[in-house]
C-alpha positions in Angstrom: -49.5 -13.6 -5.6 -47.4 -10.5 -4.4 -44.0 -11.0 -2.7 -43.9 -9.6 0.7 -41.3 -6.9 1.1 -39.0 -7.0 4.2 -39.6 -4.0 6.6 -37.2 -1.1 6.0 -35.3 -1.8 9.0 -34.4 -5.4 8.0 -33.3 -4.1 4.6 -31.0 -1.7 6.2 -29.5 -4.3 8.4 -28.9 -6.6 5.5 -27.3 -3.7 3.5 -25.3 -3.0 6.6 -24.1 -6.9 6.7 -23.0 -6.6 3.2 -21.0 -3.4 3.6 -19.1 -4.6 6.6 -18.3 -8.1 4.9 -16.7 -5.6 2.3 -15.1 -2.8 4.5 -13.7 -5.3 7.1 -12.7 -8.2 5.4 -11.9 -7.5 1.7 -9.2 -4.8 2.3 -6.6 -7.8 2.1 -6.7 -10.9 0.3 -5.7 -13.2 3.1 -8.7 -14.9 4.8 -7.0 -18.1 6.3 -6.3 -18.6 10.3 -2.8 -17.5 10.8 -2.6 -15.4 7.4 -0.1 -12.3 7.8 0.0 -8.7 6.7 2.0 -5.6 7.4 0.8 -4.0 10.4 -1.0 -0.6 10.0 1.3 2.4 9.7 4.7 0.5 10.8 7.9 0.1 8.5 7.9 -3.4 7.5 11.5 -4.5 7.2 12.5 -7.7 6.0 10.0 -10.5 5.5 12.3 -13.0 7.2 12.7 -10.8 10.4 11.0 -11.5 13.5 9.6 -8.3 14.8 6.3 -6.9 15.8 5.9 -5.3 12.2 2.9 -7.8 11.3 -0.8 -8.6 11.8 -2.3 -12.0 12.2 -5.7 -13.2 11.0 -8.0 -15.1 13.5 -10.8 -17.0 11.6 -12.9 -17.3 15.0 -13.1 -13.4 15.4 -12.7 -12.2 11.7 -10.3 -9.7 13.2 -6.5 -8.9 12.8 -4.4 -8.5 15.9 -0.6 -7.6 16.1 1.6 -10.5 16.0 4.5 -10.2 18.7 7.9 -11.2 17.8 7.1 -13.3 14.8 7.2 -12.8 11.0 5.7 -14.3 7.8 8.7 -16.8 7.9 6.6 -18.7 10.2 3.6 -19.3 7.4 3.1 -22.6 5.8 2.1 -23.5 2.4 -1.5 -22.4 1.6 -1.2 -19.5 3.8 -0.9 -15.9 2.6 1.1 -13.0 3.3 -0.2 -9.6 2.2 2.0 -6.5 1.5 -0.2 -3.8 2.6 -0.9 -0.7 0.3 1.9 1.9 0.7 4.6 -0.6 2.0 7.9 -1.2 0.7 8.6 -4.6 1.8 11.8 -6.3 1.5 12.9 -9.9 0.7 16.6 -9.6 1.8 17.9 -12.9 1.9 18.5 -16.3 0.2 15.0 -17.6 1.4 12.3 -19.9 0.2 8.7 -18.6 0.7 6.4 -21.4 0.7 3.2 -19.6 1.4 1.4 -17.4 -1.0 2.6 -13.7 -1.4 0.3 -10.9 -2.5 1.9 -7.5 -3.2 -0.6 -4.8 -2.8 -4.3 -4.5 -2.3 -5.4 -2.9 -5.8 -5.7 0.7 -4.2 -2.2 2.0 -5.0 -1.6 5.7 -6.0 -1.4 6.5 -9.5 0.1 9.5 -11.0 1.8 10.8 -14.1 5.0 12.9 -14.6 5.7 15.9 -16.9 9.2 16.5 -18.3 10.4 19.5 -19.8 14.3 20.1 -20.9 15.2 16.7 -19.6 14.0 17.3 -16.1 10.5 16.3 -14.1 8.8 19.4 -13.8 5.6 18.2 -12.5 3.6 15.3 -10.9 -0.1 14.9 -11.3 -2.2 12.5 -9.1 -4.5 10.5 -11.0 -6.0 8.2 -8.2 -5.4 9.2 -4.6 -5.2 5.6 -3.5 -6.1 3.8 -0.1 -2.6 3.9 1.8 -2.0 2.0 5.1 2.0 2.0 4.9 4.2 4.2 7.2 3.7 7.9 6.7 4.9 10.4 8.8 6.3 13.9 8.8 9.9 12.7 8.8 9.3 9.9 6.4 6.9 10.9 3.6 5.9 8.4 1.2 8.6 8.1 -1.7 8.3 7.9 -5.3 10.2 5.6 -7.7 11.0 7.0 -11.0 11.4 4.2 -13.9 13.3 5.3 -16.7 16.5 4.2 -18.2 17.1 7.6 -19.9 18.0 9.7 -16.9 21.3 10.7 -16.1 20.4 11.9 -12.7 17.4 10.6 -11.0 14.4 12.8 -10.1 13.3 12.7 -6.4 9.9 13.4 -5.1 7.7 12.6 -2.3 3.8 12.7 -1.7 3.3 15.7 0.6 -0.4 16.2 1.3 -3.0 13.7 2.1 -6.7 13.1 2.5 -8.6 10.5 4.3 -9.6 8.2 1.5 -11.0 5.1 3.3 -11.1 3.5 6.6 -10.7 0.0 8.1 -12.9 -1.2 11.3 -10.3 -3.1 13.2 -12.7 -4.2 16.0 -16.6 -3.5 15.5 -17.1 -3.4 19.1 -20.8 -4.1 20.7 -23.8 -3.0 22.8 -23.9 0.3 20.9 -27.5 2.0 21.6 -26.8 4.9 19.2 -24.3 5.9 16.5 -21.2 7.5 18.3 -19.6 10.7 17.2 -16.6 10.3 14.9 -13.6 13.0 15.4 -10.9 12.5 12.6 -7.3 13.8 13.9 -6.3 15.3 17.0 -8.3 18.4 18.3 -6.4 21.6 19.6 -6.2 21.5 23.1 -5.4 24.4 25.4 -2.1 25.0 27.2 -0.6 21.8 25.5 2.9 21.2 24.4 3.2 20.8 20.5 6.2 19.8 18.4 7.2 21.0 14.7 5.2 18.8 12.4 2.4 18.1 14.8 -1.2 18.8 13.4 -4.1 19.8 15.3 -7.8 20.5 14.2 -9.3 23.6 15.2 -12.6 25.1 13.8 -12.9 22.7 11.0 -9.1 23.3 9.7 -6.0 21.6 10.0 -2.9 23.3 11.3 0.7 22.1 11.2 3.1 23.2 13.8 6.0 25.3 12.6 7.5 26.5 15.8 7.3 24.1 18.8 5.8 25.4 22.1 3.0 25.7 24.3 -0.6 26.6 23.0 -2.5 29.4 24.3 -5.0 28.8 27.3 -8.0 29.5 24.8 -9.0 30.0 21.3 -6.3 28.2 19.1 -5.1 28.8 15.6 -7.5 30.3 13.1 -7.3 31.6 9.5 -5.7 30.2 6.3 -2.3 31.8 6.5 1.3 31.0 7.8 3.1 32.1 10.8 -0.3 32.0 13.1 0.8 32.5 16.7 -0.9 30.3 19.4 0.6 31.0 22.8 4.4 30.3 22.2 3.5 27.6 19.3 3.2 28.9 15.8 1.4 27.3 13.1 0.4 27.2 9.2 -2.7 26.3 7.8 -2.6 22.8 6.3 -6.1 21.9 4.9 -9.5 20.8 5.9 -10.4 18.5 8.6 -11.9 15.3 7.6 -15.4 14.4 8.9 -17.5 11.3 9.1 -20.5 9.5 10.6 -21.0 6.2 11.9 -23.6 3.5 11.4 -24.5 0.7 14.2 -25.7 -2.9 13.4 -25.0 -6.5 14.0 -22.7 -8.6 12.0 -21.0 -12.0 12.1 -17.2 -12.1 11.3 -15.7 -15.6 11.3 -17.2 -17.3 13.8 -18.1 -14.5 16.1 -21.2 -12.2 16.0 -20.8 -8.6 17.2 -24.1 -7.4 18.2 -24.8 -3.5 17.7 -21.3 -2.8 16.6 -20.0 -0.2 14.4 -21.0 -1.5 10.8 -19.6 1.3 8.7 -18.3 4.7 8.4 -19.6 7.2 6.0 -16.8 9.8 5.1 -18.7 13.1 4.7 -15.5 15.3 4.0 -12.3 13.8 3.0 -10.4 16.5 4.3 -7.0 17.8 3.0 -3.4 18.7 4.0 -2.7 15.8 6.3 1.2 14.9 6.7 0.5 11.6 8.7 -2.2 9.3 9.8 -4.9 11.0 11.7 -6.6 9.0 14.3 -10.2 8.2 14.4 -11.8 8.5 17.5 -15.5 7.1 18.6 -17.1 8.9 21.5 -20.6 8.2 23.0 -22.9 5.7 21.7 -23.4 3.5 25.1 -21.2 0.8 24.1 -20.4 -2.4 25.8 -17.2 -2.9 24.1 -15.6 0.1 22.3 -14.8 -0.2 18.7 -11.7 0.7 16.8 -11.3 2.1 13.3 -8.3 3.4 11.5 -7.9 5.8 8.6 -6.5 5.1 5.2 -5.0 8.1 3.4 -5.2 9.2 -0.2 -2.5 11.2 -2.2 -3.4 14.9 -2.8 0.0 16.4 -3.9 3.7 15.7 -4.4 6.7 17.6 -3.8 9.9 17.5 -6.2 13.1 17.9 -4.5 15.2 17.0 -7.4 14.2 17.5 -11.0 16.6 14.9 -12.4 18.3 15.2 -15.7 18.3 13.4 -18.9 14.8 12.6 -19.3 13.6 12.6 -23.1 10.1 10.8 -22.1 8.1 11.0 -19.1 9.0 8.4 -16.6 6.9 5.8 -15.0 6.1 6.3 -11.6 5.8 3.7 -8.7 3.7 4.7 -5.8 2.2 2.1 -3.3 3.0 -1.2 -2.6 6.6 -2.6 -3.8 8.4 -5.7 -3.2 12.1 -5.0 -3.1 14.5 -7.8 -3.7 17.9 -7.7 -2.0 19.8 -4.7 -0.3 22.7 -2.7 -1.1 26.0 -4.6 -2.1 23.8 -8.1 -1.6 23.3 -10.8 -4.3 19.9 -12.5 -3.2 17.7 -15.2 -4.4 14.1 -15.1 -3.7 12.5 -18.7 -4.2 8.6 -18.5 -4.3 7.1 -22.2 -4.1 4.0 -20.6 -3.1 2.2 -18.1 -5.6 3.2 -14.6 -6.2 0.7 -11.9 -7.1 1.0 -8.0 -7.8 -2.2 -6.3 -7.3 -3.1 -3.0 -9.4 -0.5 -0.5 -8.8 2.1 -2.8 -6.9 5.6 -3.8 -8.4 8.7 -5.3 -7.8 11.8 -3.6 -7.8 15.7 -4.1 -7.5 17.0 -1.2 -5.3 20.6 -1.3 -6.2 23.0 -2.1 -8.9 23.6 -5.5 -7.7 22.2 -8.4 -9.5 19.3 -10.3 -8.0 17.6 -13.6 -8.5 13.9 -14.4 -8.8 13.0 -18.4 -8.7 9.2 -19.1 -9.9 8.4 -22.5 -8.6 4.8 -21.8 -9.0 2.4 -19.4 -10.5 2.9 -15.5 -11.1 0.0 -13.3 -11.5 0.4 -9.5 -12.5 -2.4 -6.8 -12.6 0.1 -4.2 -14.6 3.6 -3.7 -16.0 6.3 -5.3 -13.6 9.7 -3.8 -13.7 12.0 -6.5 -12.2 15.0 -4.3 -13.0 14.1 -0.7 -11.9 16.2 1.3 -14.4 16.4 4.8 -13.0 19.8 6.3 -14.6 21.5 5.5 -18.0 24.5 4.1 -16.3 22.9 1.4 -14.1 23.3 -2.0 -15.1 21.6 -4.4 -12.4 20.3 -7.6 -13.8 17.5 -9.4 -12.2 17.3 -13.0 -13.5 13.9 -14.8 -13.4 14.2 -18.5 -13.5 11.1 -20.8 -13.8 11.9 -24.0 -12.1 8.9 -26.4 -11.0 9.8 -30.0 -11.0 7.5 -31.9 -13.4 4.9 -28.9 -13.2 3.7 -25.9 -14.9 4.4 -22.3 -13.9 1.5 -20.1 -15.1 2.1 -16.7 -15.7 -1.2 -14.9 -15.6 -3.1 -11.5 -15.8 -2.6 -8.2 -17.7 0.9 -6.3 -18.5 4.2 -6.7 -19.5 6.9 -8.6 -17.5 10.1 -6.8 -18.1 13.1 -8.6 -17.0 16.4 -8.5 -18.0 17.0 -12.2 -18.0 14.2 -15.0 -18.4 15.3 -18.5 -18.1 13.6 -22.0 -17.7 15.8 -24.5 -15.6 14.9 -27.5 -17.7 12.7 -27.6 -20.6 12.0 -31.5 -19.9 10.6 -30.8 -16.2 9.1 -27.2 -16.4 6.7 -26.2 -18.5 5.7 -22.3 -18.7 2.3 -21.2 -19.8 1.8 -17.5 -20.2 -1.7 -16.2 -20.6 -2.8 -14.0 -23.5 -3.0 -10.8 -21.7 0.9 -11.2 -20.4 3.6 -10.0 -22.7 7.2 -11.3 -21.4 10.0 -8.7 -22.6 13.6 -9.5 -21.8 17.1 -7.8 -22.4 18.9 -11.1 -23.0 18.2 -14.7 -22.2 15.8 -17.3 -23.4 14.2 -16.7 -27.1 12.2 -20.0 -26.7 8.6 -20.0 -27.8 6.5 -20.9 -24.9 2.9 -22.4 -25.8 2.6 -20.0 -28.6 4.0 -16.9 -26.5 7.3 -15.7 -28.1 9.4 -13.9 -25.7 10.1 -10.1 -26.7 13.9 -9.7 -26.8 15.4 -6.1 -26.5 19.0 -5.6 -27.2 19.8 -3.9 -23.7 18.0 -2.6 -20.8 18.1 1.1 -21.9 15.6 0.3 -24.7 13.0 -0.6 -21.7 12.7 3.1 -21.1 10.0 3.3 -23.7 7.8 1.1 -21.6 
C-alpha cells in the first residue's frame, strides 16, 4: 500500500516551521522564561550593572524584548545569560554568578595573521561570522592579538562587513503576501547627512566623507571617491545586500503567529558596510508588522599598528569575549552556575592586574581559552583558576587547551576535578597534580605560552 504524500503547500509549511524554529530560537542557547542576553547592537558594560543593555526571553510569546533598567544579576540558578556574538562583556566586580553563563553563540569571526620582520603585515578573514554586537563607524570591532613574544602589540579593527544572517525579532501576523525587503537606508533627496553615514543608491552603498545636504534628485553613482551630491560628498563602499521574505504560520513558546514572516532568503550578502543596516519590510497587507534585524559578517580588517617583536603569527580573538576585571582592579569572579565558551569565544584579562576565577560548577570550552591574554613580552598578569565545589565534582568538558597561569584545587578532600579527554590544561605554575588520569602540563613561565 502506497503512503499518501502531503500536498506541496503543506510540505512547504512544515519546512517553514522547521526553519523558523532554527532562525528564531537557536541563535542563542537560553530558552527558559526570564533568561537574558545582550541587546542587539548595544555596548553591554558590566554584567552586574543595571542598565538597558539587555534583552529578556518570554516563554509565552517565544520572543526577546528589551529589559528596562535591570541586569543579569537578577537571574537565579538554572537560568542562563548569553554573551552575544561580537560583544566584549565585562565581569567587573567581586561577584558570584549563580546562573549559567554562555559566552558566544558559535558564530564568531575567524581570522589568521601574517607576520614579517617582527610585524603583523596582514589579516585574512577565514570565517565572516554572524555578529550582533556594537559596531559603528566610530567604534569598529576590535581584534585581540594573543602572543607573549611581541614587544609592541599590533592593533587592528574589522573595517568592512556584509549581511551574513538575520534574526526575526517578531514574526508579525496577517500577511496576505510576502513583503518587500529593503536592507540599509536608501538615499533620499534634500536630506542632511553626516560623515560616516551610509546610503544605498542604484544597488551600491556609499559612505559620506563630507557632511552636507543631498541633491534634489539623482544621488551618488559610480565606484570612485569624491562623488559630489548636492553639498555632500561620498565614496563608493560596496554592494547593497538584498533579501526576500517567506510568509507562513508558526508557534513560538505558547503563542501562534498566523501568516507571519517565517524566514528571509539573503540573495546578496552585500559588502562595505561600516555599521548595522536596518532591515525594512514594506507591503504584504499585514495585521501586525514583523521586525527583522541583520547580523554582520566580517570582510576585511585594517591594521593601524603593525606591532613589533613577533616571531610567529599571533592568535586572533574576534567576537565574544568575557573580560575579567578592569584597569587597576583585582577581581574575583565566582561561577556557581555553569560557564561555557562557544566556538570562537574567549576569556581575557585586559590589564596587567592579577585576576581570579573560581569554578564551583562545570566549565565547557569549544576552543583554546587564554585566561591570561599575553600581548607583550613584559606583561606579567596572572589569572588564577580555582576549582572549589564543596563535596562535589567540577567537570571541565569540551575540546581545546585551557591555558592558565595558575590552576589550583581548594581542597582535595571536598572537590573532585574531572577533565575530559578533549581538554588539555596547561599552566605556567601551580598544581602539578594528576587529575583522574589527566596530568596538567606545566610551563616554566607565561612567555612559553606564545607557541599556542
